C-alpha positions in Angstrom: 74.3 90.9 92.4 73.2 87.8 94.2 75.4 86.2 97.1 75.2 83.0 94.9 77.0 84.4 92.0 80.6 85.2 91.4 81.9 88.2 89.6 79.5 89.9 87.0 76.6 87.5 87.3 78.5 84.3 86.6 77.6 81.0 87.8 78.8 79.9 91.3 82.1 78.0 91.3 81.3 75.9 94.3 79.5 72.5 93.2 76.9 72.7 95.8 76.1 76.5 95.3 76.1 75.6 91.5 73.6 72.7 91.9 71.4 75.0 94.1 71.6 77.7 91.5 70.6 75.3 88.8 67.6 74.0 90.6 66.5 77.7 91.5 66.8 78.7 87.9 64.8 75.6 86.6 62.1 76.0 89.1 62.0 79.9 88.8 62.5 80.1 92.6 65.7 82.3 92.1 66.3 84.7 95.1 65.4 88.3 94.4 68.6 90.4 93.5 70.0 92.4 96.3 69.2 96.1 96.5 72.1 98.4 95.2 73.6 100.6 98.1 72.9 104.2 97.7 75.7 106.2 96.1 78.2 107.5 98.6 79.3 111.3 98.3 82.8 111.6 96.8 84.2 113.7 99.4 82.9 111.3 102.4 84.3 108.4 100.4 87.8 109.9 100.1 87.6 110.9 103.8 86.9 107.3 104.8 89.7 105.8 102.4 92.2 108.4 103.8 91.4 107.4 107.4 91.6 103.7 106.6 95.0 104.1 104.9 96.2 106.2 107.8 95.3 103.4 110.2 97.1 100.9 108.1 100.2 103.1 107.7 100.2 103.6 111.4 100.2 99.9 112.2 102.5 99.0 109.4 105.3 101.5 110.8 105.0 100.2 114.3 105.2 96.5 113.3 108.1 97.3 111.0 110.1 98.9 113.8 109.6 96.0 115.9 111.0 93.5 113.4 113.9 95.6 112.1 117.2 95.4 113.8 119.1 98.5 115.0 121.4 98.4 112.1 118.5 98.3 109.6 116.7 101.1 111.2 119.9 103.2 111.1 120.5 102.5 107.2 116.9 103.3 106.5 117.2 106.7 108.4 120.6 107.4 106.7 119.0 106.7 103.3 116.0 109.0 104.0 118.3 111.9 105.4 120.5 111.7 102.1 117.3 111.7 100.0 116.0 114.8 102.0 119.1 116.7 101.7 119.9 115.8 98.0 116.7 117.9 96.9 117.3 121.2 95.6 115.1 124.1 96.8 
């Protein structure tokens, strides 16, 4: 997919990019399509996504604790404890 297109080969939305795309198409000077990236092994992809998710979760939890009041943290902890003890083993 070219950098000038949007989605699955659609024309650009930006008027300036659209004008350039039309000129390129009419003069046959369209840029070469970009090379496809080599496929990533599923195991390495899942490891990468897991690492990214962990990083976001770590940031989110810290930021959430900073923005919550003491009463809000207490109510969340109480709710979590009730949910844990409610489960049957």
